[in-house]
C-alpha positions in Angstrom: 10.5 -26.0 -2.6 8.2 -28.9 -4.1 10.0 -32.5 -6.8 7.3 -33.8 -7.5 5.4 -31.7 -10.9 4.1 -33.3 -14.1 6.9 -33.2 -16.1 5.1 -33.2 -19.3 3.1 -30.3 -17.8 3.4 -27.1 -19.8 1.5 -23.7 -20.5 0.0 -22.0 -23.5 1.4 -19.4 -25.0 0.6 -15.4 -25.7 -3.8 -16.3 -24.7 -6.3 -14.0 -24.4 -7.6 -13.4 -21.2 -11.0 -11.5 -22.9 -12.7 -14.8 -21.5 -11.4 -14.6 -18.7 -12.3 -11.3 -16.7 -16.2 -9.7 -16.6 -14.7 -6.9 -18.1 -14.0 -8.2 -21.0 -10.9 -6.3 -21.5 -8.5 -7.8 -24.4 -5.3 -8.6 -22.8 -2.9 -11.1 -23.3 -0.5 -13.6 -21.0 2.9 -14.8 -22.1 1.9 -17.9 -20.8 -1.8 -19.4 -19.8 -2.9 -22.9 -17.7 -5.6 -24.0 -15.8 -5.2 -25.5 -12.8 -7.5 -28.6 -12.8 -5.5 -30.8 -10.6 -3.0 -30.4 -7.5 -0.4 -31.2 -10.0 -0.6 -28.6 -12.5 -0.5 -26.2 -9.1 2.7 -27.6 -8.1 4.2 -27.4 -12.4 3.2 -23.9 -12.2 4.8 -23.3 -8.8 8.3 -24.8 -10.5 7.9 -23.4 -13.7 7.6 -20.3 -12.2 10.6 -20.2 -10.4 13.2 -21.7 -12.8 12.2 -19.1 -14.8 11.7 -16.6 -13.1 9.0 -14.9 -13.5 5.8 -13.5 -12.4 2.6 -14.8 -11.8 -1.1 -14.2 -12.1 -4.6 -16.5 -10.7 -7.8 -16.0 -12.0 -10.7 -17.0 -10.8 -14.2 -16.4 -11.9 -12.6 -12.8 -13.3 -15.0 -11.3 -11.4 -13.2 -8.7 -8.8 -10.1 -7.6 -11.0 -9.1 -5.1 -13.5 -6.5 -5.6 -15.6 -4.7 -3.0 -17.6 -2.2 -4.1 -19.4 -0.5 -7.8 -21.7 0.4 -9.3 -18.5 4.4 -10.8 -18.7 4.7 -13.5 -16.9 2.3 -17.1 -16.0 -1.2 -16.8 -16.0 -3.1 -19.1 -14.0 -6.8 -20.1 -14.1 -8.1 -21.6 -11.3 -10.5 -24.8 -11.9 -9.9 -27.1 -8.3 -13.1 -29.1 -8.4 -15.2 -31.0 -6.1 -17.5 -31.3 -3.1 -17.1 -33.3 0.0 -18.4 -33.4 2.6 -16.6 -34.0 6.4 -17.5 -35.1 9.9 -15.9 -33.1 12.9 -12.6 -36.3 12.9 -11.9 -35.5 9.3 -11.5 -31.8 9.8 -7.5 -30.1 10.1 -9.0 -27.9 13.5 -11.6 -29.6 15.8 -14.6 -27.5 15.5 -15.3 -25.2 18.5 -19.0 -26.3 18.8 -19.7 -29.5 19.3 -24.0 -29.1 17.4 -25.8 -31.7 15.8 -27.4 -30.2 13.5 -24.0 -28.3 12.1 -22.3 -29.8 8.9 -19.4 -30.1 7.3 -18.4 -29.1 3.1 -14.8 -28.5 1.5 -15.2 -27.7 -1.4 -12.5 -26.7 -3.8 -11.2 -22.7 -4.8 -12.4 -23.7 -9.0 -15.9 -24.2 -8.0 -19.3 -21.5 -9.0 -19.8 -19.5 -5.9 -23.6 -19.5 -7.2 -23.7 -23.3 -8.0 -22.3 -24.0 -4.8 -25.2 -22.1 -3.4 -27.4 -23.4 -5.1 -26.0 -27.2 -4.8 -26.1 -26.7 -1.1 -29.7 -25.4 -0.3 -30.9 -28.0 -2.5 -28.7 -31.0 -0.3 -30.7 -29.7 2.8 -27.9 -27.8 3.7 -28.3 -23.9 4.9 -26.4 -20.9 5.8 -25.6 -19.9 2.3 -28.7 -18.1 0.5 -28.1 -14.5 1.9 -24.9 -14.8 -0.5 -26.8 -15.9 -3.5 -25.6 -14.2 -7.4 -22.5 -13.2 -5.8 -20.4 -13.6 -9.2 -16.7 -15.5 -9.2 -15.3 -19.1 -7.8 -15.3 -20.3 -4.1 -11.7 -19.8 -4.3 -11.9 -15.8 -4.0 -14.6 -16.3 -1.0 -11.9 -16.0 2.0 -9.7 -13.8 0.0 -12.9 -11.0 -0.1 -14.7 -12.5 2.6 -17.1 -11.9 0.4 -20.3 -10.1 1.8 -24.2 -9.7 1.0 -27.3 -8.4 2.7 -26.0 -9.2 6.8 -24.1 -12.1 6.3 -20.7 -12.5 6.0 -18.2 -15.3 4.9 -16.9 -15.2 8.3 -19.8 -16.4 9.5 -20.3 -19.7 8.0 -16.1 -20.1 6.8 -14.1 -22.7 9.3 -11.2 -23.7 7.5 -9.6 -23.0 4.3 -6.5 -24.9 2.5 -3.4 -23.2 1.5 -0.5 -23.5 -1.3 1.8 -20.8 -1.0 3.4 -20.2 -4.3 7.2 -19.1 -3.1 7.5 -21.8 -1.1 5.9 -25.1 -2.4 3.9 -25.7 0.5 0.6 -26.4 2.0 -1.3 -25.9 5.7 -3.9 -24.7 6.7 -5.9 -22.1 8.1 -8.6 -21.7 11.0 -11.7 -19.4 10.3 -9.8 -17.0 12.3 -6.1 -17.4 10.8 -7.3 -15.9 7.4 -8.3 -12.6 9.5 -11.5 -12.1 8.6 -12.7 -8.3 7.7 -14.8 -6.0 5.8 -13.8 -7.0 3.0 -10.4 -8.1 3.7 -8.7 -10.7 5.0 -4.9 -12.2 5.5 -4.3 -13.7 2.4 -4.3 -9.7 0.5 -1.2 -9.2 2.3 0.1 -12.7 1.3 -0.7 -12.3 -2.1 1.3 -15.3 -2.8 -0.9 -17.9 -0.7 -3.3 -19.1 -3.5 -6.9 -21.0 -1.6 -7.1 -24.6 -2.9 -10.3 -25.7 -0.6 -12.5 -24.2 1.5 -14.5 -25.7 4.4 -17.6 -24.3 5.7 -20.7 -24.8 8.4 -23.3 -24.8 7.8 -26.5 -26.0 9.8 -29.3 -28.4 8.7 -32.5 -26.1 10.2 -33.1 -24.1 8.2 -32.1 -20.1 10.0 -32.1 -17.2 7.7 -31.6 -13.4 8.1 -33.2 -11.1 6.3 -32.7 -8.1 8.3 -30.9 -6.3 6.6 -31.5 -3.9 3.0 -34.3 -4.7 0.6 -36.0 -8.6 1.3 -37.7 -8.9 4.4 -39.7 -5.8 1.9 -39.7 -8.2 -0.5 -40.9 -12.0 0.6 -43.9 -9.8 3.1 -44.6 -8.9 -0.9 -44.0 -12.6 -2.3 -45.6 -14.6 0.5 -48.6 -11.8 1.5 -47.6 -12.4 5.1 -44.4 -12.4 7.1 -40.9 -12.4 5.6 -39.9 -14.5 9.1 -42.1 -17.4 7.4 -39.7 -17.8 4.5 -37.7 -20.7 3.9 -34.2 -20.8 2.6 -35.3 -20.7 -0.6 -37.5 -18.2 -0.9 -34.6 -16.0 0.5 -32.2 -16.8 -1.9 -35.0 -16.4 -4.8 -35.6 -12.8 -2.9 -31.7 -12.2 -3.1 -31.5 -13.6 -6.7 -34.8 -10.8 -7.6 -33.5 -8.0 -5.8 -29.4 -8.4 -6.9 -30.7 -8.9 -10.4 -32.8 -5.5 -10.0 -29.7 -3.6 -8.7 -26.7 -5.1 -11.5 -26.0 -5.5 -14.8 -25.3 -8.6 -15.8 -21.8 -8.9 -16.3 -22.1 -11.4 -19.9 -24.1 -7.8 -21.1 -22.6 -5.3 -19.8 -18.7 -5.8 -18.7 -18.4 -4.6 -15.3 -16.8 -6.1 -11.9 -19.7 -5.2 -9.8 -19.7 -2.6 -6.3 -16.4 -1.3 -7.5 -15.7 1.3 -4.5 -15.8 -0.3 0.0 -18.6 0.8 1.6 -16.7 3.5 3.8 -16.9 3.3 7.2 -16.8 6.7 9.8 -17.7 7.6 12.9 -20.9 8.0 14.8 -20.3 11.8 14.9 -19.7 12.5 11.0 -22.6 9.9 10.0 -24.1 12.6 12.1 -21.8 15.4 10.6 -23.0 14.6 7.0 -27.4 13.8 8.1 -27.2 17.6 9.0 -26.3 18.6 5.4 -27.7 15.2 4.0 -31.3 14.4 5.2 -31.5 11.3 3.7 -28.1 9.7 4.0 -27.9 5.7 3.8 -26.0 4.4 6.6 -26.1 1.0 8.3 -24.7 1.4 12.6 -22.8 -1.3 13.3 -21.7 -3.5 15.6 -18.4 -1.7 16.3 -20.2 1.9 17.1 -19.0 2.6 13.5 -21.7 3.2 10.6 -21.1 1.6 7.1 -22.5 4.6 4.5 -23.7 3.2 1.2 -20.8 4.4 -1.2 -23.7 4.9 -4.3 -25.6 6.8 -2.3 -22.8 8.8 -2.4 -22.1 9.1 -5.9 -25.4 9.2 -7.1 -25.6 12.5 -5.2 -23.0 14.4 -7.1 -24.4 13.4 -10.0 -22.5 10.6 -11.6 -24.8 8.1 -12.6 -25.3 7.4 -15.9 -22.3 9.3 -16.8 -20.4 8.2 -20.1 -17.5 8.9 -21.4 -14.2 6.9 -23.6 -15.6 3.5 -23.8 -16.4 4.1 -19.6 -18.9 4.9 -17.2 -21.1 4.5 -14.5 -24.2 2.5 -14.9 -27.3 4.3 -15.3 -29.4 2.4 -12.1 -26.4 1.7 -9.9 -23.8 4.4 -8.9 -21.7 1.8 -7.5 -21.1 -0.2 -10.4 -18.7 1.4 -13.3 -19.1 -0.4 -17.2 -16.9 -0.7 -20.1 -18.4 -0.3 -23.8 -17.6 -4.0 -24.5 -17.7 -2.4 -28.1 -14.7 -0.3 -28.0 -12.0 -2.0 -25.4 -8.6 -2.6 -26.1 -6.4 -3.1 -24.2 -6.0 0.4 -22.1 -9.7 0.2 -21.5 -8.3 -0.9 -17.3 -6.5 1.8 -17.3 -9.1 4.6 -18.4 -12.0 2.8 -16.4 -9.0 3.8 -13.2 -8.5 7.2 -14.6 -12.5 7.6 -14.1 -12.7 5.7 -10.5 -10.4 8.0 -9.4 -12.0 11.0 -10.4 -14.9 9.9 -8.9 -12.9 8.9 -5.4 -11.9 13.2 -6.2 -15.5 14.1 -6.3 -16.4 11.8 -2.7 -13.7 13.5 -1.5 -14.1 17.0 -2.2 -17.9 17.2 -1.1 -17.5 14.2 1.3 -14.7 14.2 2.8 -14.5 10.7 2.9 -12.3 8.4 0.4 -13.7 5.7 -1.6 -11.6 2.4 -1.1 -11.4 1.0 -4.7 -12.7 -3.0 -4.4 -11.6 -5.3 -7.1 -7.6 -6.1 -7.3 -5.8 -3.7 -9.7 -2.5 -5.9 -12.0 -0.2 -4.2 -14.5 2.8 -5.5 -17.0 4.1 -7.3 -14.3 2.1 -7.5 -11.3 -0.5 -6.5 -8.7 -0.3 -2.5 -8.4 -2.2 0.5 -6.0 -4.7 2.8 -7.0 -2.5 5.6 -5.5 0.2 4.4 -8.3 -1.9 4.4 -11.5 
């Protein structure tokens, strides 16, 4: 239990969370605090322990659905800062000793896409495929964020963690984070709060363009081989592609991809392809096949559907959206009911279970889709 929290610290009361979640859901927190420095985190921990309060941590609010007012303390991650570390300054020695590798420690409250832009400007490469992913750095290892053939797992070195139950700090290696497809150890230990993330980047401008539409777009722009692209040009391509496919949450409230792309056996994929020849599928190294959840949903006619203020985006069936003018504190629950209808339809027609990607929260804490 921590004994060095700030005695002058005090949370705000009855705070509207609409500006703190990209679905713009107007739910209220009983108590609220920004975490701008480590002492704020220790003080919040002490406060929740003393008051026996439920708690919720928000980052960019881009991967969360709030279904009701929150009965407890909501904390907004704002720990900032970036620092280059030498191998001797790391908590865990690197597995490989290469002259081109550099180590960057980033506070959990830093904006992810701004970090990507900054790292490229600093001549440190590896993040360009992860451009325009919304949210803060602290969420990156929790979700093992990924896009266009690159996942955080490929460039993560270590993570500093605060245990909100015990008040203790510790550091996990990338391997200890148990990163999988949109998964990590943090989902099994929701009381672990990411304080900072250390990435391993390269001074050599390696690029990855073998996934999705990147190569085709780059060849069109460069009027030549995509392999000649710079990391900045890859970033520009990713931004263009994502911008054309995904709605801006500042204009159309959403949390990006609402469902995970399902993994199936090669036999299952072949069975589906016999009935659906245009099936969008990507073979994986482990002999599984990743299917495009958006394509499955699209085939069933959901794209563009809208009812009771919630619906499916007209250009990307993987994205569920809100009519911001009609949102109330129960709209999150209405959105989840729509998600359940889509899940049931996909299950019926494809015999595939779609898992929800965002985390879901009710009045006292995290909830599961099957309990809605």
